[in-house]
N, C-alpha and C positions, 0 to 999 in steps of 0.2 A: 146098636151099635150093630144088631142084626139088617134093619133099617137102611142105616148107610151100604152096609154091602149088597144089596139089593139095589139101590139106587146107582153104584157103581158098577157093578154088572148089565141093568141096564144102558147107562151111559155108554160100555165098551159097546154092547150089540150095539147101539145104533150109531156108531161111528164105523165100525167094520161093514155095517151094512152101506153104509156110502160108500166103499171104498172097490175099484173097478178089481173080477177077479181074473189075475193072468196064467197062462196055464200054456204049458210049453207042451207042443208036439211035433219032436222030433228036430228040425232049425227051426220050427213058426213056433213065434210066439203069440198067442192070440188075447185080443184084452175083449172081456163081458163087461160093458159098462152097467151100471145100476139102472141107472136110467139113460138108452140109448140118444144116440145123437147131441150129448153133452161129453164134456171129456171129462168131468168128474173127480177131480183133484188127479189124471195119469199122469205120469212127467217123467219122462227120463233123463237121469242126471250124467252131467257131462262130465266125457273122461272115452278112451278109446276103444270102451268093448262093445263088440257086434251081435246086434239081435238075429242074422238068417232074415227071415223075410216076414213083414207083422202085414198081415190080414182087417182092413177095415169091413166090417162088417155094418153096408149103409141101411140106416133107418126103414128106409126106402129103396128096396133095390131099383138099379137103372136110374135111381137120379144121384146127382152133386153132391144132396142135403146140402148144400151151402160149398163147397170143398169144388172152388173154382182157382182157376189162371188167367194172370194180368192179358184184357187183348195185344196182340202183335209184340209178343215174347221173344227179344232179340236172336237171331240165331247166325251160332258164328260159323260164317261164312269163310272164311279165310284159312279154314282147314277142313279137307275132305276126307275122312278115313287115315287124317293124321296128316296132309299131305297138303303144300298148296294147290287151288284149282287153277288151271285153268283159265285166262285174265278171261274168254265168253261164257263163261260158265258164273252165272247171278251178278253180272254186272251188264249196265247198262250202255248198250251199244248206239253205234253212227253207226247211220247208212249213207250210200252212194249210188247216183245211176251212172248208167252206161251207153250213150247215145252218140256215135263215132263215125267216121267213114274214113279217119288215119287216127295214130299213132297216139295216145292221149293220156295225160296223167289222170289220176282217176281221186289219186286222195294226196293228201298235204302234211310230209311226215313235219314231226315235232320232237323238238330238240331235246334230247336225252335220253327220248322214249321209242320205243319198236310198233310196230303197228301189227293187229292181230288179225286175222281176214275170217270172220265168224264164218260168211256163206257168199255165194258165190250166184248167181243164175246167169245166162248169157243163150240168147235166139229164145225161139227157132226164126235164124237169117234168113233171107229171101236166098244171099249172095254162100257161095262155098267161099269158106274163111278160115284159116287156121290164126290159133290167139295167144299171146305170152302171158303170162302178170311177172310184171316184172321192179325189182327196186331199183333205188338210183339217186341222183344228180344232176343238175343242172335240167335242160331243156327234156322235158319227157323223157327224164330219166334217163340220158345218152351219156352221162359220167357214171364209171363204178357200176356199168349196169351190170347184174345177176338175176338170177331167178330167186325170183322169191321161194325161199323151203318151204317143200309140199306141194309143187311147179312142177311141170314136164321142164322147160327151157327159158334158156336168157331170148331168146332171139323166138320171133314169130314163125318162121317156118318150121323149126322147130318143136311149137307150142303144141298146143290142142286142137286137132284136127273136125272141124263141123262141113260136112256135108252141104251143099242147099238145101233151106226148110230144116238146119238142125240146129243143134242148141247143146249147154250142158246145165248145169246145177246140181252143186254141192254141198254141205257143211259138215263139222265138224262133230256134228249129234251132241251137241251140247256145249263143247269146246271149238276152238281155231281148225281150220282145215290149211291156213297156213300161214308164217307171220313171217317178218321180214329179218336180216340176221344184222342189221345197222343200224345205230339209232340216227331220227333223222331223215333217215329215207323217204322219196317219196315214193309213192307206188302210181306203177302206170301199167296202160292195158295196152302193147303192141298185137296188131295185125298185118296179116302178108298181101291183102289186095286192097280195094276201096271202095267195099259193098259196105252197109251200115251195117252195127254191128251194136245189136242195144241187150239190157238185162238190167242187172245191178247187183245189190248184195249189201253185208254189215260187216262191221270192222270196232272193237277195242285200240285205245290207245296207252298204252301202260309201259 
């Protein structure tokens, strides 16, 4: 009988020695593993209980000890700080070039979609020119012409004024700097004179 009691005591002692010790300091639960680097049967039961902070004491500090994240984890770019981001943010852009001496269509509209201008640069140009970024339909946006919202005017005379050897460069700082207001509208660059106007930019259709 005495021998059996001793045997039971030894078995229980071994079982307890193999279990991790959980201690609570404030709202932090610490798990002291018997064999660092193993789970030792550590288990958190299913339920709605909240454990505050859980600290992981690595076997070799400064390493991941096989704790790894898969490469190229998906990121929710559909929302930034709880809001839908600007189309020019996190979206592949298309590009346009400008080299003209008269009013020119630079982007063709897409049915049921708007055009978001992400960046625009013009010049330096040899001649003084006023330019305007407009939207509309027909030949060189001549029908229902309006200024692309975010730009100065619907006519070159009232648009950006650039002296000889002048130019401009603008972008939306990661977002759009201007966008059409009417679906399927084309985008055109109007100029006041006949001098060479050169530049380019980027945009997103959405």
